[in-house]
Structures are given as structure tokens and as C-alpha cells.
GUSE-793131 format. One line per field, with one value per atom (N, C-alpha, C, CB): residue in three letters; x, y, z; atom name. Coordinates in Angstrom, 3 decimals, always signed. Atoms other than C-alpha are relative to their C-alpha. Glycine has a CB too. Layout:
BEGIN
code	c(ALA  ...) $
u	c(X  ...) $
v	c(Y  ...) $
w	c(Z  ...) $
site	c(CA  ...) $
***
This chain:
BEGIN
code	c(MET  MET  MET  MET  ILE  ILE  ILE  ILE  VAL  VAL  VAL  VAL  THR  THR  THR  THR  VAL  VAL  VAL  VAL  ALA  ALA  ALA  ALA  MET  MET  MET  MET  LEU  LEU  LEU  LEU  CYS  CYS  CYS  CYS  ALA  ALA  ALA  ALA  ALA  ALA  ALA  ALA  ALA  ALA  ALA  ALA  LEU  LEU  LEU  LEU  LEU  LEU  LEU  LEU  THR  THR  THR  THR  ALA  ALA  ALA  ALA  CYS  CYS  CYS  CYS  GLY  GLY  GLY  GLY  GLY  GLY  GLY  GLY  PRO  PRO  PRO  PRO  LYS  LYS  LYS  LYS  THR  THR  THR  THR  SER  SER  SER  SER  MET  MET  MET  MET  THR  THR  THR  THR  ALA  ALA  ALA  ALA  ASP  ASP  ASP  ASP  GLN  GLN  GLN  GLN  PHE  PHE  PHE  PHE  CYS  CYS  CYS  CYS  SER  SER  SER  SER  SER  SER  SER  SER  MET  MET  MET  MET  GLU  GLU  GLU  GLU  GLN  GLN  GLN  GLN  LYS  LYS  LYS  LYS  GLY  GLY  GLY  GLY  PHE  PHE  PHE  PHE  GLU  GLU  GLU  GLU  LEU  LEU  LEU  LEU  VAL  VAL  VAL  VAL  ASP  ASP  ASP  ASP  ASN  ASN  ASN  ASN  ILE  ILE  ILE  ILE  ASP  ASP  ASP  ASP  VAL  VAL  VAL  VAL  GLY  GLY  GLY  GLY  GLN  GLN  GLN  GLN  GLY  GLY  GLY  GLY  GLN  GLN  GLN  GLN  ALA  ALA  ALA  ALA  ASP  ASP  ASP  ASP  ASP  ASP  ASP  ASP  ILE  ILE  ILE  ILE  TRP  TRP  TRP  TRP  VAL  VAL  VAL  VAL  ALA  ALA  ALA  ALA  VAL  VAL  VAL  VAL  SER  SER  SER  SER  PRO  PRO  PRO  PRO  GLU  GLU  GLU  GLU  GLY  GLY  GLY  GLY  THR  THR  THR  THR  TYR  TYR  TYR  TYR  GLN  GLN  GLN  GLN  ILE  ILE  ILE  ILE  GLU  GLU  GLU  GLU  TYR  TYR  TYR  TYR  TYR  TYR  TYR  TYR  ASP  ASP  ASP  ASP  LEU  LEU  LEU  LEU  LEU  LEU  LEU  LEU  SER  SER  SER  SER  GLU  GLU  GLU  GLU  ASP  ASP  ASP  ASP  GLN  GLN  GLN  GLN  ALA  ALA  ALA  ALA  LYS  LYS  LYS  LYS  ILE  ILE  ILE  ILE  ALA  ALA  ALA  ALA  PHE  PHE  PHE  PHE  SER  SER  SER  SER  GLN  GLN  GLN  GLN  ASN  ASN  ASN  ASN  VAL  VAL  VAL  VAL  ALA  ALA  ALA  ALA  GLN  GLN  GLN  GLN  PHE  PHE  PHE  PHE  GLU  GLU  GLU  GLU  SER  SER  SER  SER  MET  MET  MET  MET  LYS  LYS  LYS  LYS  GLY  GLY  GLY  GLY  SER  SER  SER  SER  SER  SER  SER  SER  SER  SER  SER  SER  VAL  VAL  VAL  VAL  SER  SER  SER  SER  SER  SER  SER  SER  GLU  GLU  GLU  GLU  ILE  ILE  ILE  ILE  ASN  ASN  ASN  ASN  ILE  ILE  ILE  ILE  SER  SER  SER  SER  ASN  ASN  ASN  ASN  TYR  TYR  TYR  TYR  SER  SER  SER  SER  ILE  ILE  ILE  ILE  LYS  LYS  LYS  LYS  LYS  LYS  LYS  LYS  ILE  ILE  ILE  ILE  GLU  GLU  GLU  GLU  SER  SER  SER  SER  ASP  ASP  ASP  ASP  GLY  GLY  GLY  GLY  ARG  ARG  ARG  ARG  TYR  TYR  TYR  TYR  MET  MET  MET  MET  TYR  TYR  TYR  TYR  VAL  VAL  VAL  VAL  CYS  CYS  CYS  CYS  ARG  ARG  ARG  ARG  VAL  VAL  VAL  VAL  ALA  ALA  ALA  ALA  ASP  ASP  ASP  ASP  THR  THR  THR  THR  LEU  LEU  LEU  LEU  VAL  VAL  VAL  VAL  TYR  TYR  TYR  TYR  THR  THR  THR  THR  VAL  VAL  VAL  VAL  SER  SER  SER  SER  GLU  GLU  GLU  GLU  ALA  ALA  ALA  ALA  ALA  ALA  ALA  ALA  TYR  TYR  TYR  TYR  LYS  LYS  LYS  LYS  THR  THR  THR  THR  GLU  GLU  GLU  GLU  ILE  ILE  ILE  ILE  GLU  GLU  GLU  GLU  ASP  ASP  ASP  ASP  ILE  ILE  ILE  ILE  ILE  ILE  ILE  ILE  GLN  GLN  GLN  GLN  THR  THR  THR  THR  ILE  ILE  ILE  ILE  GLY  GLY  GLY  GLY  TYR  TYR  TYR  TYR) $
u	c(+0.000  +7.451  -0.046  +0.891  -0.623  +9.717  -0.740  +2.114  -0.016  +7.752  -1.947  +0.066  +1.519  +4.307  +0.923  -1.667  -0.558  +6.440  +0.011  +1.313  +0.360  +7.328  -1.411  +0.802  +1.191  +3.902  -0.541  -1.070  -0.084  +2.983  +0.463  +0.480  -0.694  +5.667  -0.902  +1.298  +0.223  +5.136  -2.396  +0.448  +0.845  +1.128  -0.474  -0.284  +0.161  +1.781  +1.003  +1.133  -0.345  +4.329  -1.241  +1.395  +0.891  +1.253  -1.904  -0.246  +0.947  -1.345  +0.803  -0.642  -0.404  +0.965  +0.382  +0.828  -0.484  +1.660  -1.105  +1.101  +1.071  -1.946  -1.162  +0.786  +0.178  -2.414  -0.426  -0.430  +0.674  -4.416  -0.920  -1.378  +0.448  -5.273  -1.501  +1.026  +1.916  -9.383  +0.537  -1.874  -0.816  -8.574  -1.963  +2.512  +0.999  -11.249  +0.298  -0.230  +0.498  -13.719  +0.389  -0.850  -0.084  -12.880  -1.012  -0.256  +1.062  -16.485  +0.082  -1.356  -0.161  -15.037  +1.424  -0.009  -1.240  -11.571  -0.428  +0.740  +0.088  -13.266  -1.237  -0.091  +1.362  -16.238  +2.062  -1.884  -0.544  -13.287  +0.805  +0.453  -1.047  -10.980  -1.540  +1.476  +0.940  -14.066  -0.337  -1.359  -0.045  -14.776  +1.548  -0.782  -0.731  -11.676  +0.548  +1.026  -0.065  -11.816  +0.516  +0.788  -0.083  -10.165  -0.886  +0.137  +1.073  -10.780  +0.409  +0.343  -0.291  -11.239  +0.143  -0.480  +0.269  -10.483  +0.209  +0.800  +0.327  -11.732  +1.357  -1.619  -1.008  -8.471  +0.296  +1.063  +0.527  -9.755  +1.188  -1.417  -0.417  -8.663  +1.615  -0.509  -1.722  -4.635  +0.134  +1.259  -0.012  -5.230  +0.324  -0.954  -0.479  -5.403  -0.894  +2.043  +0.113  -7.012  +0.664  +0.047  -0.585  -5.189  -0.782  +2.053  +0.010  -7.401  -1.582  +1.111  +1.533  -10.960  -0.619  -0.773  +0.992  -10.983  +1.926  -1.207  -0.994  -8.028  -0.612  +0.905  -0.166  -8.226  +1.192  -0.748  -1.086  -6.472  -0.398  +0.611  +0.499  -7.241  +1.130  -0.942  -0.690  -5.815  -0.121  +0.117  -0.121  -4.991  -0.763  +1.787  +0.515  -6.894  +0.619  +0.186  -1.051  -4.288  +0.319  +1.299  -1.041  -3.208  +1.224  +0.547  -1.616  +0.400  +0.091  +0.363  -0.681  +0.447  -1.246  +0.695  +0.968  -1.900  +0.282  -0.653  +0.540  -2.982  -1.420  -0.073  +0.557  -3.382  -0.663  +1.039  +0.859  -6.051  -0.022  -1.492  +0.665  -6.030  -0.708  +0.662  +0.706  -7.897  +0.212  -1.509  -0.520  -5.890  -1.543  +1.933  +0.454  -7.400  +0.319  +1.225  -0.676  -5.374  +0.114  +1.398  -1.515  -3.501  +1.166  +0.154  -1.620  -0.603  +0.103  +0.310  -0.206  -0.964  +0.162  -1.380  -0.372  -0.906  +1.897  -1.284  -1.046  +1.908  +0.777  +0.264  -1.147  +3.976  +0.051  +0.418  -0.099  +2.901  +0.659  -0.396  -1.043  +4.246  +1.179  -0.145  -1.460  +7.552  +0.029  +0.843  -0.361  +7.305  +0.367  -1.220  +0.138  +6.762  +1.418  -1.087  -1.063  +9.387  +1.624  +0.000  -0.970  +11.879  -0.121  +0.190  +0.623  +10.926  +0.771  -1.748  -0.518  +11.523  +1.614  -0.270  -1.574  +14.894  +0.826  +0.264  -0.910  +16.166  -0.674  -0.015  +0.703  +14.508  +0.920  -2.275  -0.742  +16.330  +1.446  -0.071  -1.383  +19.357  +1.089  -0.355  -1.118  +22.586  -0.370  +1.034  +0.351  +20.677  -1.706  +0.231  +1.693  +17.417  -0.313  -0.124  +0.911  +15.408  -0.786  -1.474  +1.091  +13.208  -0.196  +0.136  +0.043  +11.022  -0.843  -0.260  +0.962  +9.250  -0.247  +0.300  +0.775  +7.171  -1.156  -0.603  +0.793  +5.352  -0.612  +0.138  +0.220  +3.392  -1.825  +0.760  +1.530  +0.178  -0.894  -0.876  +0.334  -2.193  +1.094  -1.946  -0.426  +0.054  +1.469  -0.097  -1.024  +2.987  +0.283  +0.795  -0.268  +4.443  +1.307  -0.630  -0.926  +7.327  -0.391  -0.208  -0.167  +8.235  +1.773  -0.353  -1.205  +11.066  +0.244  +0.933  +0.298  +12.222  +1.637  -0.907  -0.617  +15.055  +0.113  +0.161  -0.215  +16.126  -1.161  +0.086  +0.929  +13.440  -1.545  +0.733  +1.135  +10.594  -0.327  -0.542  +0.901  +8.153  -0.280  -1.879  +0.052  +7.799  -1.085  +0.936  +1.076  +4.825  -1.116  -1.167  +0.527  +2.977  -0.150  +0.942  +0.151  +1.097  -1.182  -0.335  +1.445  -0.713  -0.481  +0.392  +0.348  -3.339  -0.841  -0.431  +0.952  -5.394  +0.785  -2.449  -0.331  -5.244  -0.552  -0.562  -0.150  -4.910  +0.707  -1.384  -0.932  -2.412  -0.886  +0.346  -0.222  -2.427  +1.279  -0.696  -1.158  +0.466  +0.151  -0.048  -1.101  +2.192  +1.119  +0.030  -1.304  +5.045  -0.236  +0.572  +0.944  +5.026  +1.657  -2.159  -1.282  +7.965  -0.688  -0.460  +0.444  +8.199  -0.621  +1.223  +0.684  +7.008  -1.816  -0.096  +1.463  +3.561  -0.065  -0.523  -0.144  +4.653  -1.413  +2.387  +0.775  +2.776  -1.212  +0.635  +1.802  -0.599  -0.139  -0.757  -0.086  -0.137  +0.033  +0.347  -0.821  +1.335  -1.524  +1.798  +1.164  -2.438  -1.362  +0.054  +0.924  -4.454  +0.141  -0.007  -0.385  -3.184  -0.895  +1.569  +0.082  -3.615  -2.295  +1.157  +1.456  -7.128  -0.795  -0.475  +0.501  -8.221  +0.426  +0.363  -0.079  -6.485  +1.261  -1.798  -1.285  -3.110  +1.017  +0.150) $
v	c(-0.590  +22.247  -0.785  +0.749  +0.671  +20.249  -1.691  -0.101  +1.360  +17.035  +0.332  -0.927  +0.143  +18.994  +1.073  +0.690  +0.272  +20.513  -0.987  +0.195  +1.452  +17.175  -0.368  -1.547  +0.855  +15.967  +0.552  -0.047  -0.700  +19.175  -0.286  +0.958  +0.351  +18.041  -1.004  -0.619  +0.809  +14.661  -0.043  -0.095  -0.359  +15.614  +0.673  +0.119  -1.073  +17.908  -1.407  +2.220  +0.928  +14.943  -1.435  -0.418  +1.202  +12.699  +0.436  -0.756  -0.739  +15.148  +0.747  +1.227  -0.185  +15.951  -1.062  +0.666  +0.766  +12.645  -0.879  -0.590  +1.042  +11.768  -1.015  -0.851  +0.712  +10.049  -0.922  +0.318  +1.731  +6.507  -0.084  -0.649  +0.605  +4.968  -0.524  -1.108  +0.200  +4.143  -1.345  +2.325  +0.784  +1.009  -0.758  -1.929  +0.318  +0.154  -0.933  +0.557  +0.817  -2.099  -1.112  +0.537  +0.685  -4.808  +0.558  -1.477  -0.006  -3.493  +1.888  -0.727  -0.837  +0.113  -0.046  +0.677  +0.556  -0.707  -0.045  -1.074  +0.293  -2.097  +0.826  -1.506  -0.810  +0.531  +1.129  +1.003  -1.492  +3.697  -0.641  +1.241  +0.034  +1.426  -0.105  -1.722  +0.415  +0.282  +1.521  -0.851  -1.055  +3.891  +0.976  +0.667  -0.810  +5.132  -1.091  +0.991  +0.900  +2.399  -2.036  +0.870  +1.376  -1.040  -1.155  -0.002  +1.079  -4.239  -0.605  -1.193  +1.077  -6.703  -0.873  -0.233  +1.120  -9.618  -0.217  -0.708  +0.554  -11.549  -1.296  -0.449  +0.643  -13.413  -0.658  +1.035  +0.832  -15.329  -0.947  -0.619  +1.042  -18.124  -0.407  -0.332  +0.190  -18.015  +0.995  +0.787  -0.315  -17.113  -0.723  +0.278  +1.505  -20.630  +0.200  -0.264  -0.225  -19.403  +1.137  -0.918  -0.455  -17.014  +1.931  -0.145  -1.901  -13.699  +0.103  +1.060  +0.366  -12.520  +0.488  +0.913  -1.021  -10.394  -0.183  +2.066  -0.374  -10.360  +0.507  -0.977  -0.496  -8.093  +0.601  +0.799  -0.797  -7.261  +0.633  -0.394  -1.025  -4.400  +0.948  +0.819  -0.168  -3.893  +1.041  -1.228  -1.265  -0.570  -0.267  +0.242  +0.056  +0.480  -0.954  +1.400  +0.454  +0.007  -1.335  +0.596  +1.585  -3.320  +0.654  -0.978  -0.437  -1.459  -0.498  +1.875  +0.172  -2.147  -0.519  +1.578  +0.120  -3.569  -0.062  -0.738  -0.279  -2.864  -0.615  +1.245  +0.868  -5.427  +0.286  -0.985  -0.715  -5.412  -0.955  +0.638  +0.925  -7.758  +0.191  -0.667  -0.356  -7.770  -0.891  +0.087  +1.374  -10.508  -0.249  +0.302  +0.894  -12.535  +1.202  -1.763  -0.778  -10.081  +1.002  -0.477  -0.793  -7.236  -0.281  +0.910  +1.022  -9.464  -0.942  -1.271  +0.747  -11.623  +1.110  -1.012  -1.450  -8.023  +0.024  +2.167  -1.043  -6.956  -0.563  +0.485  +0.404  -9.520  -0.723  -0.941  -0.855  -9.471  +0.657  +0.521  -1.715  -6.102  -0.670  +0.952  +0.111  -7.315  -1.002  -0.650  +0.623  -9.905  +0.924  -0.869  -0.861  -7.651  +0.205  +1.608  -1.167  -5.105  -1.000  -0.171  +0.785  -8.102  -0.587  -0.817  +0.612  -9.231  +0.974  -0.031  -1.393  -5.477  +0.309  +0.877  -0.192  -5.040  -0.831  -0.582  +1.318  -8.295  +0.171  -1.902  +0.108  -7.256  +1.277  +0.174  -1.791  -3.498  -0.537  +1.422  -0.566  -2.235  +0.832  +0.960  -0.935  -0.571  +0.795  +0.544  -1.872  +3.210  -1.023  +2.138  +0.260  +3.082  +0.995  -0.548  -0.937  +5.704  -1.298  +1.556  +0.412  +4.513  +0.634  -1.405  -0.344  +5.381  -1.035  +1.103  +1.037  +3.787  +0.191  -1.114  -0.492  +4.855  -0.727  +1.192  +0.056  +3.843  +0.223  -0.121  -0.537  +4.740  +0.040  +1.172  +0.423  +4.176  -1.001  +1.292  +1.159  +1.308  -0.152  -0.232  -0.293  +1.950  -0.506  +1.442  -0.484  +1.311  +0.078  -0.503  -0.401  +2.310  +0.150  +1.348  +0.591  +0.746  +0.839  -1.613  -1.235  +2.880  -0.592  +2.630  -0.500  +2.084  +0.077  -0.657  -0.089  +3.071  -0.316  +0.994  +0.817  +1.106  -0.692  -0.322  +0.850  -0.065  +0.439  -1.374  +0.390  +1.373  -0.689  -0.822  -0.101  +0.229  +0.426  -1.257  -0.988  +1.359  -1.294  +1.079  +0.367  -0.717  +0.315  +0.401  -0.553  -0.050  -0.942  +0.803  +0.795  -1.361  +0.902  -1.149  -1.028  -0.016  -1.338  +1.515  +0.862  -1.779  +1.088  -1.646  -0.815  +0.089  -1.038  +1.048  +1.120  -2.260  -1.170  -0.101  +1.113  -5.864  -0.357  -1.081  +0.522  -5.047  +0.863  -0.054  +0.008  -4.499  +1.229  -1.663  -0.569  -2.418  +0.124  +1.749  +0.550  -3.357  -0.006  -1.599  -0.130  -2.975  -0.021  +0.824  +0.245  -3.824  +0.627  -1.888  +0.106  -1.989  +0.765  +1.282  -0.832  -0.161  +1.603  +0.016  -0.936  +3.361  +1.062  +0.549  -0.302  +4.863  +0.936  -1.717  +0.068  +4.428  +0.889  -1.693  -0.252  +5.831  +1.336  +1.065  -1.530  +9.598  -0.531  +1.921  +0.119  +8.036  -0.926  -0.655  +0.264  +5.263  +0.392  -0.313  -0.285  +7.231  +1.053  +0.404  -1.123  +10.041  -1.165  +1.064  +1.032  +6.272  -0.579  -0.942  +0.251  +5.621  +0.871  +0.305  -0.867  +8.445  +0.572  +0.153  +0.212  +8.858  -1.177  +0.356  +1.189  +5.707  -0.234  -1.142  -0.613  +7.103  -1.167  +0.247  +0.718  +4.608  +0.484  -1.219) $
w	c(+0.449  +31.155  -1.922  +0.769  +1.410  +28.320  -0.073  +0.143  -0.033  +28.887  -1.264  +2.243  +0.313  +27.590  -1.337  +1.418  +1.910  +24.099  -0.605  -0.439  +1.120  +23.692  +0.007  +0.477  +0.286  +24.008  -1.191  +1.134  +1.676  +20.982  -0.987  -0.216  +1.063  +19.303  -1.000  +0.526  -0.102  +19.651  -1.523  +2.004  +0.650  +18.263  -0.931  +0.366  +1.267  +15.877  -1.165  +0.404  +0.835  +13.909  -0.312  +0.654  +0.314  +14.073  -0.984  +1.914  +0.768  +12.755  -1.542  +1.157  +1.110  +10.157  -1.100  +0.256  +0.801  +9.059  -0.411  +0.509  +0.302  +8.969  +0.966  -0.620  -0.743  +12.263  -0.385  +0.711  +0.566  +11.882  -1.508  +1.389  +1.078  +8.670  +0.401  -0.436  -0.388  +8.133  -1.641  -0.458  +1.821  +4.994  +0.398  +0.009  +0.957  +3.003  -0.115  -1.081  +0.292  +2.394  -1.148  -0.052  +1.240  -0.514  -1.121  +0.279  +0.645  -1.821  -0.420  +1.029  +0.368  -1.611  -1.352  +1.221  +1.123  -3.621  -0.696  -0.091  +1.276  -6.538  -0.557  -0.169  +0.496  -6.581  -0.702  +1.968  +0.426  -6.762  -0.483  +0.921  +1.165  -9.325  -1.168  +0.064  +0.940  -11.236  -0.715  +0.767  +0.680  -11.661  -0.678  +0.906  +0.853  -12.867  -0.776  +0.659  +0.964  -15.753  -0.215  -0.624  -0.319  -14.125  -0.217  +1.066  +0.444  -15.088  +1.621  -1.764  -1.127  -11.541  +0.008  +0.694  +0.443  -11.328  +1.546  -1.259  -1.010  -8.295  +0.197  -0.216  -0.058  -6.977  +1.796  -0.662  -0.920  -3.590  +0.068  -0.381  -0.013  -4.559  +0.215  -0.991  -0.333  -4.615  +1.454  -1.611  -1.569  -0.583  +0.678  +0.591  -0.599  +0.391  +1.387  +0.320  -0.926  +2.938  +1.091  +0.099  -1.214  +4.402  +0.256  -0.316  -0.039  +3.255  -0.233  -1.603  -0.255  +3.397  -1.448  +1.495  +0.981  -0.057  -0.494  +0.749  +0.778  -2.910  -1.102  -0.272  +1.343  -5.737  -0.943  +0.034  +1.096  -8.920  -0.395  -0.994  +0.834  -10.417  -0.691  +0.849  +0.845  -13.719  -1.742  +0.032  +1.153  -15.667  -1.530  -0.371  +1.534  -18.690  -1.207  -0.525  +1.172  -20.686  -0.143  +0.144  -0.135  -19.357  +0.612  -1.782  -0.458  -18.225  +1.468  -0.043  -1.477  -14.699  +0.813  +0.730  -0.661  -11.535  +1.052  -0.248  -1.174  -8.310  +0.693  -0.133  -0.615  -5.902  +1.769  -0.179  -1.374  -2.540  +0.602  -0.032  -0.880  +0.310  +1.035  +0.397  -1.514  +3.044  +0.998  -0.003  -0.674  +5.462  +1.126  +1.086  -1.384  +8.353  +1.319  +0.226  -1.266  +11.268  -0.744  +0.777  +0.162  +11.482  +0.222  +0.576  +0.394  +12.320  -1.295  +1.305  +1.476  +9.377  -1.048  -0.475  +1.122  +7.521  +0.537  +0.671  -0.410  +9.404  -0.369  +1.248  +0.442  +8.417  -1.667  +1.122  +1.118  +4.961  -0.667  +0.017  -0.481  +4.896  -0.088  +1.906  +0.200  +5.969  -1.330  +1.456  +1.322  +3.177  -1.417  -0.313  +1.502  +0.522  +0.122  -0.190  -0.763  +2.199  -1.057  +2.728  +0.330  +1.607  -1.176  +0.835  +1.186  -1.652  -0.857  -0.132  +0.419  -2.655  -0.472  +1.235  -0.596  -1.298  -0.930  +1.697  +1.371  -3.235  -0.988  +0.182  +1.868  -6.911  +0.186  -0.696  +0.240  -6.650  -0.206  +1.716  +0.474  -8.143  +0.977  -1.109  -0.884  -7.263  +0.387  -0.427  -0.555  -7.867  +0.147  -1.833  -1.136  -5.431  +0.070  +1.637  -1.395  -3.884  +0.597  -0.649  -0.820  -1.326  +1.449  +0.132  -0.766  +1.449  +1.140  -0.376  -0.975  +4.784  +1.001  +0.270  -1.311  +6.946  +0.806  -0.351  -1.677  +10.156  +1.226  +0.413  -0.883  +11.749  +0.396  -0.278  -0.488  +14.294  -0.826  +0.050  +0.012  +12.635  -1.724  +0.157  +1.294  +9.147  -0.429  -0.126  +0.580  +7.060  -1.393  +0.457  +1.636  +3.633  -0.286  -0.492  +1.217  +1.165  -1.011  -0.462  +1.554  -1.966  +0.034  +0.431  +0.599  -3.736  -1.402  +0.433  +0.824  -7.158  +0.085  -0.484  +0.564  -9.183  -0.747  +0.280  +0.793  -11.909  -0.930  +0.572  +0.728  -14.104  +0.588  -0.753  -0.099  -11.849  +1.669  -0.585  -1.412  -9.039  +0.787  -0.464  -1.267  -5.769  +0.682  +0.592  -1.301  -3.383  +1.383  -0.959  -1.282  -0.480  +1.050  +0.507  -0.421  +2.108  +0.938  -1.093  -0.767  +4.937  +0.930  +1.089  -0.426  +6.533  +0.907  -0.859  -1.310  +9.972  -0.905  +0.073  +0.859  +8.482  -1.889  +0.960  +1.834  +4.538  -0.539  -1.042  +0.919  +1.904  -0.957  -0.668  +2.010  -1.689  -0.049  -0.707  +0.330  -3.015  -1.954  +0.825  +1.076  -6.703  +0.056  -0.543  +0.095  -8.542  -1.837  +0.496  +1.572  -12.315  -0.434  -0.339  +1.083  -14.853  +1.132  -2.759  -0.733  -12.776  -1.258  +1.033  +0.998  -16.090  +0.814  -0.954  -0.421  -14.332  +1.394  +0.247  -1.993  -10.598  +0.053  +0.783  -0.638  -10.601  -0.692  -0.584  +0.226  -12.063  +1.019  -1.642  -0.570  -9.505  +1.210  -0.354  -0.856  -6.866  +0.109  -0.330  +0.123  -7.589  +0.158  -1.836  -0.356  -7.502  +1.189  -0.836  -1.590  -4.128  +0.401  +0.621  +0.020  -2.816  +0.060  -1.176  -0.162  -3.957  +0.278  -0.960  -0.728  -2.435  +1.412  -0.713  -1.072  +0.317  +1.205  +0.461  -0.451  +1.052  -0.376  -0.328) $
site	c(N  CA  C  CB  N  CA  C  CB  N  CA  C  CB  N  CA  C  CB  N  CA  C  CB  N  CA  C  CB  N  CA  C  CB  N  CA  C  CB  N  CA  C  CB  N  CA  C  CB  N  CA  C  CB  N  CA  C  CB  N  CA  C  CB  N  CA  C  CB  N  CA  C  CB  N  CA  C  CB  N  CA  C  CB  N  CA  C  CB  N  CA  C  CB  N  CA  C  CB  N  CA  C  CB  N  CA  C  CB  N  CA  C  CB  N  CA  C  CB  N  CA  C  CB  N  CA  C  CB  N  CA  C  CB  N  CA  C  CB  N  CA  C  CB  N  CA  C  CB  N  CA  C  CB  N  CA  C  CB  N  CA  C  CB  N  CA  C  CB  N  CA  C  CB  N  CA  C  CB  N  CA  C  CB  N  CA  C  CB  N  CA  C  CB  N  CA  C  CB  N  CA  C  CB  N  CA  C  CB  N  CA  C  CB  N  CA  C  CB  N  CA  C  CB  N  CA  C  CB  N  CA  C  CB  N  CA  C  CB  N  CA  C  CB  N  CA  C  CB  N  CA  C  CB  N  CA  C  CB  N  CA  C  CB  N  CA  C  CB  N  CA  C  CB  N  CA  C  CB  N  CA  C  CB  N  CA  C  CB  N  CA  C  CB  N  CA  C  CB  N  CA  C  CB  N  CA  C  CB  N  CA  C  CB  N  CA  C  CB  N  CA  C  CB  N  CA  C  CB  N  CA  C  CB  N  CA  C  CB  N  CA  C  CB  N  CA  C  CB  N  CA  C  CB  N  CA  C  CB  N  CA  C  CB  N  CA  C  CB  N  CA  C  CB  N  CA  C  CB  N  CA  C  CB  N  CA  C  CB  N  CA  C  CB  N  CA  C  CB  N  CA  C  CB  N  CA  C  CB  N  CA  C  CB  N  CA  C  CB  N  CA  C  CB  N  CA  C  CB  N  CA  C  CB  N  CA  C  CB  N  CA  C  CB  N  CA  C  CB  N  CA  C  CB  N  CA  C  CB  N  CA  C  CB  N  CA  C  CB  N  CA  C  CB  N  CA  C  CB  N  CA  C  CB  N  CA  C  CB  N  CA  C  CB  N  CA  C  CB  N  CA  C  CB  N  CA  C  CB  N  CA  C  CB  N  CA  C  CB  N  CA  C  CB  N  CA  C  CB  N  CA  C  CB  N  CA  C  CB  N  CA  C  CB  N  CA  C  CB  N  CA  C  CB  N  CA  C  CB  N  CA  C  CB  N  CA  C  CB  N  CA  C  CB  N  CA  C  CB  N  CA  C  CB  N  CA  C  CB  N  CA  C  CB  N  CA  C  CB  N  CA  C  CB  N  CA  C  CB  N  CA  C  CB  N  CA  C  CB  N  CA  C  CB  N  CA  C  CB  N  CA  C  CB  N  CA  C  CB  N  CA  C  CB  N  CA  C  CB  N  CA  C  CB  N  CA  C  CB  N  CA  C  CB  N  CA  C  CB  N  CA  C  CB  N  CA  C  CB  N  CA  C  CB  N  CA  C  CB  N  CA  C  CB  N  CA  C  CB  N  CA  C  CB  N  CA  C  CB  N  CA  C  CB  N  CA  C  CB  N  CA  C  CB  N  CA  C  CB  N  CA  C  CB  N  CA  C  CB  N  CA  C  CB) $
***
């Protein structure tokens, strides 16, 4: 009986948190961002053979950018996620608000500190990343939610 209740609670938690996510392809990312008026820059050259695709989407006003990485493996994406989290932690000031989620096939880290908003999300072997002024946090979060990250 206790095991059944625990399993139901775990299933409810996974359902509430969305369970596994489906990563988007580079084409899907580009199409979604173009529809929102973003300028897209193919940045695969900086990947040094470590990624299948790297795209930078620059906001219509040029005020922030959202980066997309399709890495060669999920393990590589996990390492890149951890490196970005460490970088965010080193950038945050004495006062900050942060959250981190690690569920199933995805991880999310958000930090808002000293007027800066930092976000990285790993889904399977892909990453979506941004560092911007905190003034654009709501706009960025709306876009990230729309693309499923």
C-alpha cells in the first residue's frame, strides 16, 4: 500500500513537471525564431567539430540573443550544461535569485543577479542558452516556453 502511494506520488510529480521533453531540431528552432522576427546567425564554425548545429537568434531590437546548440551526444550536452552553470555561478553577485531543475532527459538553470538574467536548458543532446539584461527576462521566458525549453 505504501509503495503504491509512493509510486502514485512520483508519477504525479513527473506529470506535473512535464515528464520527458522532446528536443527541437535546428530547423525547428530557426523557423520558430524567424517567425518571431529574430535574425539568425549560423555559428557552427565556433563549434570546432563538437556540435552538429549552433545557431544564434538575435532579437529584433538587437537587445539580447538566444543560442541553440545541437551537440554530438547527450553526455556532451550534460558536460556543456554543467560548464554553463559553473560560469553562471561565477558571474552572479552577492544578491541573486536562482532555480535549477533536473528531471528525466532535461535540466534547467536560471539565475537573476545584479541586473542580469542567465538561462540554460538542456534537453537530450541540445542546449538553449542566454545571458541578457534582466529587463528582458519575461520576454525571453515567454519565447523559451513557446519553443518548449
